[in-house]
Structures are given as structure tokens and as C-alpha cells.
DODO-211411 format. One record per residue: x, y, z of N, C-alpha, C in turn; residue number from 1. Coordinates in nm, 4 decimals. Atoms other than C-alpha are relative to their C-alpha. Example, Ala and Ser with C-alpha at 12.3 -4.5 7.8 and 13.67 -1.06 7.14 Angstrom:
# DODO-211411
+----------+----------+----------+----------+----------+----------+----------+----------+----------+-----+
:      n_u :      n_v :      n_w :     ca_u :     ca_v :     ca_w :      c_u :      c_v :      c_w :   i :
+----------+----------+----------+----------+----------+----------+----------+----------+----------+-----+
:   0.0890 :  -0.1190 :   0.0000 :   1.2300 :  -0.4500 :   0.7800 :   0.0900 :   0.1200 :   0.0000 :   1 :
:  -0.0820 :  -0.1190 :  -0.0060 :   1.3670 :  -0.1060 :   0.7140 :  -0.0770 :   0.1090 :   0.0730 :   2 :
+----------+----------+----------+----------+----------+----------+----------+----------+----------+-----+
***
This chain:
# DODO-211411
+----------+----------+----------+----------+----------+----------+----------+----------+----------+-----+
:      n_u :      n_v :      n_w :     ca_u :     ca_v :     ca_w :      c_u :      c_v :      c_w :   i :
+----------+----------+----------+----------+----------+----------+----------+----------+----------+-----+
:   0.0458 :   0.1133 :   0.0747 :  -1.0060 :   8.5193 :   5.1065 :  -0.1456 :  -0.0330 :   0.0320 :   1 :
:   0.1370 :   0.0254 :  -0.0404 :  -1.3208 :   8.4755 :   5.3036 :  -0.0925 :   0.1028 :  -0.0631 :   2 :
:   0.0833 :  -0.1023 :   0.0621 :  -1.4480 :   8.8046 :   5.1658 :  -0.0176 :  -0.0264 :  -0.1492 :   3 :
:   0.0130 :   0.0363 :   0.1412 :  -1.3744 :   8.6854 :   4.8084 :  -0.1028 :  -0.1109 :  -0.0187 :   4 :
:   0.0953 :   0.1108 :   0.0062 :  -1.5678 :   8.3684 :   4.8762 :  -0.1418 :   0.0521 :   0.0241 :   5 :
:   0.1306 :  -0.0593 :  -0.0292 :  -1.8570 :   8.5680 :   5.0270 :  -0.0468 :   0.0833 :  -0.1175 :   6 :
:   0.0339 :  -0.0823 :   0.1171 :  -1.8424 :   8.8101 :   4.7331 :  -0.0430 :  -0.0893 :  -0.1161 :   7 :
:   0.0358 :   0.0943 :   0.1066 :  -1.8513 :   8.5156 :   4.4908 :  -0.1346 :  -0.0640 :   0.0248 :   8 :
:   0.1305 :   0.0568 :  -0.0358 :  -2.1482 :   8.3637 :   4.6784 :  -0.1118 :   0.0992 :  -0.0269 :   9 :
:   0.0998 :  -0.1047 :   0.0249 :  -2.3342 :   8.6938 :   4.6613 :  -0.0224 :   0.0157 :  -0.1499 :  10 :
:   0.0131 :  -0.0119 :   0.1458 :  -2.2614 :   8.7182 :   4.2887 :  -0.0799 :  -0.1171 :  -0.0568 :  11 :
:   0.0770 :   0.1177 :   0.0468 :  -2.3927 :   8.3642 :   4.2387 :  -0.1474 :   0.0156 :   0.0336 :  12 :
:   0.1399 :  -0.0219 :  -0.0395 :  -2.7077 :   8.4492 :   4.4324 :  -0.0671 :   0.1035 :  -0.0894 :  13 :
:   0.0563 :  -0.1034 :   0.0868 :  -2.7614 :   8.7642 :   4.2290 :  -0.0235 :  -0.0543 :  -0.1407 :  14 :
:   0.0159 :   0.0591 :   0.1330 :  -2.7069 :   8.5707 :   3.9044 :  -0.1178 :  -0.0973 :  -0.0017 :  15 :
:   0.1114 :   0.0952 :  -0.0084 :  -2.9472 :   8.2982 :   4.0188 :  -0.1332 :   0.0734 :   0.0079 :  16 :
:   0.1218 :  -0.0787 :  -0.0119 :  -3.2052 :   8.5602 :   4.1151 :  -0.0379 :   0.0619 :  -0.1349 :  17 :
:   0.0254 :  -0.0594 :   0.1307 :  -3.1699 :   8.7309 :   3.7782 :  -0.0504 :  -0.1068 :  -0.0985 :  18 :
:   0.0443 :   0.1085 :   0.0876 :  -3.2043 :   8.3974 :   3.5970 :  -0.1431 :  -0.0420 :   0.0335 :  19 :
:   0.1358 :   0.0347 :  -0.0420 :  -3.5140 :   8.3141 :   3.8018 :  -0.0998 :   0.1044 :  -0.0486 :  20 :
:   0.0882 :  -0.1077 :   0.0470 :  -3.6613 :   8.6533 :   3.7140 :  -0.0256 :  -0.0127 :  -0.1497 :  21 :
:   0.0175 :   0.0209 :   0.1444 :  -3.6012 :   8.5831 :   3.3436 :  -0.0957 :  -0.1159 :  -0.0272 :  22 :
:   0.0887 :   0.1165 :   0.0168 :  -3.7714 :   8.2447 :   3.3789 :  -0.1446 :   0.0384 :   0.0308 :  23 :
:   0.1354 :  -0.0442 :  -0.0376 :  -4.0711 :   8.4020 :   3.5559 :  -0.0581 :   0.0903 :  -0.1087 :  24 :
:   0.0477 :  -0.0895 :   0.1058 :  -4.0966 :   8.6740 :   3.2915 :  -0.0355 :  -0.0775 :  -0.1262 :  25 :
:   0.0297 :   0.0822 :   0.1178 :  -4.0790 :   8.4159 :   3.0126 :  -0.1293 :  -0.0781 :   0.0198 :  26 :
:   0.1237 :   0.0744 :  -0.0290 :  -4.3524 :   8.2112 :   3.1832 :  -0.1213 :   0.0927 :  -0.0087 :  27 :
:   0.1110 :  -0.0961 :   0.0090 :  -4.5715 :   8.5222 :   3.2184 :  -0.0327 :   0.0320 :  -0.1455 :  28 :
:   0.0214 :  -0.0310 :   0.1414 :  -4.5207 :   8.6070 :   2.8535 :  -0.0683 :  -0.1153 :  -0.0715 :  29 :
:   0.0607 :   0.1179 :   0.0619 :  -4.6052 :   8.2513 :   2.7501 :  -0.1458 :  -0.0141 :   0.0424 :  30 :
:   0.1369 :   0.0082 :  -0.0504 :  -4.9149 :   8.2570 :   2.9706 :  -0.0894 :   0.1033 :  -0.0690 :  31 :
:   0.0783 :  -0.1048 :   0.0650 :  -5.0352 :   8.5856 :   2.8254 :  -0.0243 :  -0.0331 :  -0.1473 :  32 :
:   0.0169 :   0.0380 :   0.1406 :  -4.9730 :   8.4598 :   2.4717 :  -0.1025 :  -0.1112 :  -0.0133 :  33 :
:   0.0966 :   0.1111 :   0.0044 :  -5.1693 :   8.1414 :   2.5444 :  -0.1416 :   0.0497 :   0.0279 :  34 :
:   0.1322 :  -0.0570 :  -0.0288 :  -5.4568 :   8.3393 :   2.6980 :  -0.0549 :   0.0751 :  -0.1209 :  35 :
:   0.0418 :  -0.0743 :   0.1190 :  -5.4667 :   8.5637 :   2.3932 :  -0.0415 :  -0.0969 :  -0.1102 :  36 :
:   0.0324 :   0.1009 :   0.1021 :  -5.4617 :   8.2599 :   2.1637 :  -0.1324 :  -0.0687 :   0.0332 :  37 :
:   0.1239 :   0.0657 :  -0.0411 :  -5.7387 :   8.0904 :   2.3659 :  -0.1194 :   0.0919 :  -0.0239 :  38 :
:   0.1085 :  -0.0955 :   0.0218 :  -5.9491 :   8.4076 :   2.3486 :  -0.0334 :   0.0097 :  -0.1482 :  39 :
:   0.0233 :  -0.0063 :   0.1441 :  -5.9042 :   8.4279 :   1.9722 :  -0.0689 :  -0.1257 :  -0.0502 :  40 :
:   0.0636 :   0.1258 :   0.0400 :  -5.9945 :   8.0599 :   1.9334 :  -0.1463 :  -0.0025 :   0.0430 :  41 :
:   0.1380 :  -0.0026 :  -0.0503 :  -6.3047 :   8.1065 :   2.1481 :  -0.0858 :   0.0941 :  -0.0835 :  42 :
:   0.0756 :  -0.0939 :   0.0822 :  -6.4127 :   8.4105 :   1.9478 :  -0.0287 :  -0.0585 :  -0.1383 :  43 :
:   0.0200 :   0.0647 :   0.1297 :  -6.3660 :   8.2136 :   1.6269 :  -0.1100 :  -0.1051 :   0.0089 :  44 :
:   0.1039 :   0.1017 :  -0.0184 :  -6.5763 :   7.9248 :   1.7610 :  -0.1370 :   0.0641 :   0.0183 :  45 :
:   0.1270 :  -0.0694 :  -0.0221 :  -6.8450 :   8.1681 :   1.8748 :  -0.0544 :   0.0526 :  -0.1324 :  46 :
:   0.0440 :  -0.0528 :   0.1296 :  -6.8556 :   8.3306 :   1.5321 :  -0.0516 :  -0.1130 :  -0.0894 :  47 :
:   0.0461 :   0.1140 :   0.0803 :  -6.8838 :   7.9902 :   1.3622 :  -0.1345 :  -0.0510 :   0.0497 :  48 :
:   0.1253 :   0.0484 :  -0.0579 :  -7.1586 :   7.8794 :   1.6021 :  -0.1141 :   0.0968 :  -0.0307 :  49 :
:   0.1024 :  -0.1013 :   0.0284 :  -7.3464 :   8.2070 :   1.5565 :  -0.0441 :  -0.0077 :  -0.1462 :  50 :
:   0.0328 :   0.0108 :   0.1420 :  -7.3265 :   8.1711 :   1.1773 :  -0.0837 :  -0.1250 :  -0.0265 :  51 :
:   0.0758 :   0.1247 :   0.0168 :  -7.4499 :   7.8126 :   1.1999 :  -0.1433 :   0.0161 :   0.0515 :  52 :
:   0.1337 :  -0.0197 :  -0.0570 :  -7.7427 :   7.9088 :   1.4249 :  -0.0816 :   0.0959 :  -0.0870 :  53 :
:   0.0702 :  -0.0949 :   0.0868 :  -7.8303 :   8.2023 :   1.1992 :  -0.0482 :  -0.0702 :  -0.1267 :  54 :
:   0.0370 :   0.0746 :   0.1193 :  -7.8302 :   7.9727 :   0.8975 :  -0.1179 :  -0.0927 :   0.0286 :  55 :
:   0.1099 :   0.0897 :  -0.0372 :  -8.0531 :   7.7225 :   1.0772 :  -0.1286 :   0.0793 :   0.0237 :  56 :
:   0.1163 :  -0.0841 :  -0.0235 :  -8.2860 :   8.0012 :   1.1877 :  -0.0608 :   0.0455 :  -0.1326 :  57 :
:   0.0495 :  -0.0444 :   0.1304 :  -8.3115 :   8.1361 :   0.8328 :  -0.0690 :  -0.1144 :  -0.0748 :  58 :
:   0.0608 :   0.1172 :   0.0644 :  -8.3852 :   7.7840 :   0.7072 :  -0.1381 :  -0.0273 :   0.0590 :  59 :
:   0.1302 :   0.0244 :  -0.0641 :  -8.6648 :   7.7406 :   0.9626 :  -0.1012 :   0.1080 :  -0.0370 :  60 :
:   0.0898 :  -0.1089 :   0.0405 :  -8.8087 :   8.0808 :   0.8774 :  -0.0490 :  -0.0243 :  -0.1421 :  61 :
:   0.0376 :   0.0272 :   0.1389 :  -8.8051 :   7.9874 :   0.5089 :  -0.0991 :  -0.1161 :  -0.0072 :  62 :
:   0.0924 :   0.1139 :  -0.0007 :  -8.9749 :   7.6540 :   0.5847 :  -0.1377 :   0.0417 :   0.0490 :  63 :
:   0.1288 :  -0.0348 :  -0.0591 :  -9.2456 :   7.8084 :   0.8003 :  -0.0777 :   0.0968 :  -0.0879 :  64 :
:   0.0728 :  -0.0949 :   0.0840 :  -9.3270 :   8.0863 :   0.5569 :  -0.0306 :  -0.0585 :  -0.1369 :  65 :
:   0.0180 :   0.0566 :   0.1340 :  -9.3022 :   7.8688 :   0.2463 :  -0.1240 :  -0.0848 :  -0.0142 :  66 :
:   0.1099 :   0.0951 :   0.0138 :  -9.5595 :   7.5981 :   0.3119 :  -0.0795 :  -0.0022 :   0.1291 :  67 :
:   0.0745 :  -0.0114 :  -0.1248 :  -9.8033 :   7.7035 :   0.5808 :  -0.1013 :  -0.1122 :   0.0165 :  68 :
:   0.0956 :   0.1106 :  -0.0097 : -10.0512 :   7.4233 :   0.4982 :   0.0616 :  -0.1216 :   0.0659 :  69 :
:  -0.0682 :   0.1142 :  -0.0607 :  -9.7973 :   7.1566 :   0.5904 :   0.0275 :   0.0268 :   0.1476 :  70 :
:  -0.0255 :  -0.0337 :  -0.1399 :  -9.7112 :   7.3425 :   0.9094 :  -0.1269 :  -0.0110 :   0.0835 :  71 :
:   0.1274 :   0.0098 :  -0.0706 : -10.0754 :   7.3661 :   1.0097 :  -0.0330 :  -0.1466 :   0.0252 :  72 :
:   0.0286 :   0.1430 :  -0.0146 : -10.1198 :   6.9935 :   0.9495 :   0.0923 :  -0.0628 :   0.1045 :  73 :
:  -0.0960 :   0.0539 :  -0.0966 :  -9.8027 :   6.9122 :   1.1462 :  -0.0354 :   0.0442 :   0.1413 :  74 :
:   0.0378 :  -0.0499 :  -0.1323 :  -9.9131 :   7.1341 :   1.4364 :  -0.1265 :  -0.0674 :   0.0510 :  75 :
:   0.1219 :   0.0702 :  -0.0408 : -10.2560 :   6.9722 :   1.4391 :   0.0317 :  -0.1420 :   0.0460 :  76 :
:  -0.0383 :   0.1357 :  -0.0399 : -10.0967 :   6.6272 :   1.4531 :   0.0699 :   0.0009 :   0.1359 :  77 :
:  -0.0689 :  -0.0102 :  -0.1284 :  -9.8681 :   6.7333 :   1.7375 :  -0.0987 :   0.0297 :   0.1121 :  78 :
:   0.1010 :  -0.0343 :  -0.1001 : -10.1622 :   6.8854 :   1.9227 :  -0.0847 :  -0.1213 :   0.0353 :  79 :
:   0.0797 :   0.1194 :  -0.0250 : -10.3707 :   6.5717 :   1.8824 :   0.0790 :  -0.1031 :   0.0806 :  80 :
:  -0.0833 :   0.0955 :  -0.0737 : -10.0803 :   6.3579 :   2.0050 :   0.0132 :   0.0427 :   0.1463 :  81 :
:  -0.0113 :  -0.0480 :  -0.1373 : -10.0399 :   6.5775 :   2.3136 :  -0.1327 :  -0.0173 :   0.0752 :  82 :
:   0.1317 :   0.0183 :  -0.0625 : -10.4143 :   6.5710 :   2.3835 :  -0.0206 :  -0.1466 :   0.0361 :  83 :
:   0.0137 :   0.1438 :  -0.0262 : -10.4149 :   6.1911 :   2.3543 :   0.0858 :  -0.0407 :   0.1197 :  84 :
:  -0.0905 :   0.0327 :  -0.1113 : -10.1166 :   6.1685 :   2.5904 :  -0.0586 :   0.0493 :   0.1321 :  85 :
:   0.0584 :  -0.0544 :  -0.1228 : -10.2856 :   6.3955 :   2.8479 :  -0.1224 :  -0.0796 :   0.0440 :  86 :
:   0.1173 :   0.0796 :  -0.0345 : -10.6108 :   6.1965 :   2.8311 :   0.0409 :  -0.1358 :   0.0567 :  87 :
:  -0.0478 :   0.1295 :  -0.0482 : -10.4204 :   5.8716 :   2.8777 :   0.0544 :   0.0121 :   0.1420 :  88 :
:  -0.0555 :  -0.0208 :  -0.1340 : -10.2307 :   6.0079 :   3.1768 :  -0.1111 :   0.0297 :   0.1009 :  89 :
:   0.1108 :  -0.0324 :  -0.0903 : -10.5503 :   6.1497 :   3.3279 :  -0.0792 :  -0.1255 :   0.0344 :  90 :
:   0.0732 :   0.1248 :  -0.0264 : -10.7278 :   5.8151 :   3.2898 :   0.0818 :  -0.0912 :   0.0911 :  91 :
:  -0.0853 :   0.0882 :  -0.0789 : -10.4317 :   5.6370 :   3.4449 :   0.0015 :   0.0401 :   0.1475 :  92 :
:  -0.0117 :  -0.0418 :  -0.1395 : -10.4196 :   5.8478 :   3.7623 :  -0.1313 :   0.0498 :   0.0602 :  93 :
:   0.1252 :  -0.0567 :  -0.0513 : -10.7826 :   5.9564 :   3.7982 :  -0.0524 :  -0.0775 :   0.1206 :  94 :
:   0.0497 :   0.0779 :  -0.1126 : -10.8764 :   5.6706 :   4.0313 :   0.0811 :   0.0292 :   0.1260 :  95 :
:  -0.0844 :  -0.0335 :  -0.1153 : -10.5806 :   5.7485 :   4.2596 :  -0.0360 :   0.1376 :   0.0554 :  96 :
:   0.0370 :  -0.1351 :  -0.0432 : -10.6810 :   6.1153 :   4.2703 :  -0.1341 :  -0.0025 :   0.0714 :  97 :
:   0.1322 :   0.0108 :  -0.0633 : -11.0426 :   6.0286 :   4.3515 :   0.0150 :  -0.0628 :   0.1382 :  98 :
:  -0.0193 :   0.0657 :  -0.1305 : -10.9312 :   5.7941 :   4.6312 :   0.0671 :   0.0940 :   0.0994 :  99 :
:  -0.0682 :  -0.0937 :  -0.0877 : -10.6985 :   6.0563 :   4.7754 :  -0.0959 :   0.1090 :   0.0473 : 100 :
:   0.0960 :  -0.1036 :  -0.0387 : -10.9712 :   6.3222 :   4.7691 :  -0.1038 :  -0.0549 :   0.0977 : 101 :
:   0.0970 :   0.0600 :  -0.0915 : -11.2233 :   6.0877 :   4.9314 :   0.0605 :  -0.0231 :   0.1379 : 102 :
:  -0.0673 :   0.0247 :  -0.1273 : -10.9732 :   5.9971 :   5.2009 :   0.0117 :   0.1296 :   0.0793 : 103 :
:  -0.0159 :  -0.1266 :  -0.0701 : -10.9083 :   6.3616 :   5.2857 :  -0.1341 :   0.0620 :   0.0384 : 104 :
:   0.1319 :  -0.0588 :  -0.0293 : -11.2741 :   6.4634 :   5.2693 :  -0.0687 :  -0.0757 :   0.1113 : 105 :
:   0.0733 :   0.0809 :  -0.1005 : -11.3984 :   6.1761 :   5.4841 :   0.0750 :  -0.0156 :   0.1308 : 106 :
:  -0.0719 :   0.0138 :  -0.1286 : -11.1281 :   6.1861 :   5.7520 :  -0.0283 :   0.1233 :   0.0853 : 107 :
:   0.0337 :  -0.1060 :  -0.0940 : -11.2064 :   6.3898 :   6.0609 :   0.1238 :   0.0315 :   0.0832 : 108 :
:  -0.1128 :  -0.0433 :  -0.0815 : -10.9390 :   6.5936 :   6.2370 :  -0.0517 :   0.0953 :   0.1057 : 109 :
:   0.0409 :  -0.0883 :  -0.1112 : -10.9679 :   6.7732 :   6.5678 :   0.0548 :   0.1373 :  -0.0191 : 110 :
+----------+----------+----------+----------+----------+----------+----------+----------+----------+-----+
***
């Protein structure tokens, strides 16, 4: 009787192990399917993004080649704005730079 009980316990363990193996295999399959789905979704998003960027690039190329006079004027305005900004910044910090240079030039070190 004890051997029947032990045999039944072993059978239960084997059945539980087999069921666990099925669960693990199902989880692996689900994981692989999800990874494949995620990869396909990512590739789709990449293709859409690439198409969008290509379209935007083509639009910019068409704009720049279509009306070069407007582009020249826009670039000149941007350049003037940057020059003005640099002059303003230089005027703002020039006194500090002069003071720093004078301090370093006039200080004596051994």
C-alpha cells in the first residue's frame, strides 16, 4: 500500500512537471509571438517615419530650388539677426573681458 501511495505521488509529480513544461512552452511561444509582433510594428513605424521625412525633404528641396530670391533674402535676414545678436553679446561682456585681461596682465606672480 505504501508503494501504491509512493507510485501515485510520483505519478502526480510527473504530471505536475509535464503541466509546468506545457505552461513554460506556451509562455515561450507567446513571448516569441509578441516579440515578432513588436518587431513588425517597429518596422512599420520606421517605414512611416522614413516616408514622412522623405516627403518633408522633397518639399524643402522643391522650396529651395523654386524661389531662390526669397531664400537669399531670408538667409540675409537670418545672418543680420545673428550678427546683431553677436554684437550685442560682445558689447555686453566686453568690459568684463577687458577687466579680466587687465587683472591678469597687471598681477605679478613669482
